[in-house]
C-alpha positions in Angstrom: -14.0 6.9 5.4 -14.1 9.9 3.0 -11.3 8.7 0.7 -12.3 5.9 -1.7 -9.5 3.9 -3.4 -10.2 2.8 -7.0 -7.0 0.9 -7.7 -9.0 -2.2 -8.6 -11.0 -0.4 -11.2 -7.9 1.1 -12.9 -6.1 -2.2 -12.8 -9.1 -3.9 -14.4 -9.2 -1.2 -17.1 -5.5 -1.8 -17.9 -5.9 -5.6 -17.6 -3.1 -5.8 -15.1 -2.9 -8.4 -12.3 -1.9 -7.6 -8.7 1.2 -9.7 -9.2 2.3 -7.9 -12.4 1.7 -4.5 -10.8 3.6 -5.6 -7.7 6.6 -6.6 -9.8 6.6 -3.4 -11.9 6.1 -1.0 -8.9 8.4 -2.8 -6.5 5.8 -3.1 -3.7 4.8 -6.4 -2.2 1.6 -8.2 -3.1 0.4 -7.8 0.4 0.8 -4.1 0.5 -0.7 -3.5 -2.9 -3.6 -5.7 -1.9 -4.2 -3.5 1.2 -4.2 -0.4 -1.1 -6.6 -2.2 -3.5 -9.0 -3.1 -0.7 -8.8 0.3 1.1 -7.3 -1.2 4.2 -4.7 1.5 4.6 -4.5 4.8 6.4 -1.7 6.3 4.4 0.2 5.9 1.1 3.6 7.2 0.3 3.8 9.7 -2.6 6.7 7.6 -4.1 4.4 4.5 -4.1 1.5 6.5 -5.6 3.9 7.9 -8.2 5.1 4.5 -9.2 1.6 3.1 -9.4 0.5 6.0 -11.6 3.5 5.7 -13.8 3.0 2.0 -14.3 -0.8 2.2 -14.9 -0.4 5.4 -16.9 -3.0 7.3 -14.9 -3.4 10.3 -12.6 -3.7 10.1 -8.8 -7.3 11.2 -9.2 -8.1 8.0 -11.1 -7.1 6.0 -8.0 -8.2 8.2 -5.2 -11.6 9.8 -4.8 -13.0 12.0 -2.1 -16.5 11.4 -1.0 -18.0 13.6 1.7 -19.5 11.9 4.7 -23.2 12.1 4.9 -24.4 14.3 7.7 -27.7 13.7 9.5 -29.7 16.8 9.8 -32.4 16.9 12.4 -35.5 19.1 12.1 -36.6 21.1 15.1 
C-alpha cells in the first residue's frame, strides 16, 4: 500500500488515547482502531477533518504517501 497512516504517532505525540479521541471525534473505537492500524481502504473527509481538529494537526501529519518500490531488471 502506498498510503501510510501515522495516526498512532500523532496520538502518542499528543498523549491522547484511542478512547479519548473516539469520544471527541464521534467515531467508534473500532473504526478509529482500523484507521490507526491502516486496515481501511478509505476515510471520509469529515472524519479526517474531525481528527485533525481534535489533534490540532494537518492531514499530512496523519497520511503519508510512499511510492511502491519497482524492481528493475538489467538486460
